[in-house]
C-alpha positions, 0 to 999 in steps of 0.5 A: 707310786706314792708321792711325788714333786709339788713345790711350796709355791706353784707358779711359772718359775718352778722346776724340777732338775734331775741328776742322771749321775752320768751323760745318758741317752734318754729315749722316752719320758712319763709322767703322773700327778701328785699321788691321792692328790688334785696336784698335776701338770697339764704342760711342760718344757723339757731341758737338758745340760751335761754340766747342769749349768749351760741349758738347752731346751727340747725341740721337735720340728724346728721349734721348742716342743711343750709337751702335753702333760697330765688330766689327773693325778694317776694316768701315766702319759708316755712319749717317746722322744723324736730325737733322743737326747744326750745328757746328764741332767734334766729339767721339767719346767711346768707351764700350766697345771690344774687351776684346782690344785697345785704343781705336781709331778712324778717322772719316769725317764727311759734310757741307757748310759751313752757311751763315747769317746771325748778328747778336749783341745786347748787351742794349741794342739791338734790330732793327727790321723795317718793311715798305715800306708798311702791308699788309692784316692778313695771314690767315697769319703765319709767323716763324722764328729761332734763338737762344743766350744765357746770359741767362735773360730777354729780349725775342725779338720784339715786334709791336702794333697800335693797338686793343691787339693785340699778340704778344710772345716772350719768354725768362722765367727760361729758358723762352721764352713767347709772349704774343698779346693779342687785342683784339678780344675785347671781350665777355670781356676775361679771355680777351683775354690768351694766354700759352703756355710751351715748353722750359726751360733754354734760356740754355745757349749752345746754339742753340734754334730757334723757328717760330711759325705763326698762320693763321685763329686757328689757332697753332702755337708750335715750339720745338726740335721741341715743338710747341703748338697752340692756337686763338687766340680773338677775333671775327676771323681775323686780328691787326691789327698795325702794319707794325713788327716788332722782334727783341730788345727793345721800341723804346719802352715799350708797353702789352703786359702782358709780364712782363719788358722786359729787351732780349735778349743773346746772337745770333740766327741766320736770322730769316725773316718770312713768307719775307724774310731779316731779317738779310740785309735789315738788312745790304744797307741 
């Protein structure tokens, strides 16, 4: 199409910001130069935000990704994103452009509205999921969620049983810690407590994903695509836990030995426990 974006001054302090109107899952982008001109961008950065104030740079292969742009005004350069972006706002930041012209861009963004269940916590509350009946201790447990916060400490989830078994996911100084206490390990009590940490600076008000998978004493703990695999010691193949699971805090004083008992202050998104959408379930009750 005609036109496009071309700022009055071409320097590295310019950017084009797009408000998509609502949170959107962006899967691909495409660029052209300014229509009928010698203005095009040869490389650029992509940034995204939910609020329009707190920005994150698109990364690929663990580093900030600079996109190769255009070599003329008319050809379309299309990129399918390796990792989709979920955001309302986008920023295209030109790094280099045609030396015989100016910054010029026409942009298309591909994706769809991102549907999610979000719940906020004020640091004084928690969400409790209680099973309809006390089930047999599951051989496999899968918990997944996303969170964002500006607080460096807080309990994300907690569950425990009568015999001392418990599992706690806790943010401590911006790092995420998974505590697993296997009460069935009676012979070597020093090995009964397992503490694994992943991530850093997770209190940056951006969404971070968490996945915990427990199967036959094997645990996969994943935070933002970084996974720690380990074997949970104990003379049994499952955790003996009660039928209550709390998110955002511990509902009453326990003997879990976690390092902090500050309730979570921030937001959770799409909490799933063994396929059950916890937030949706809570809203429908």
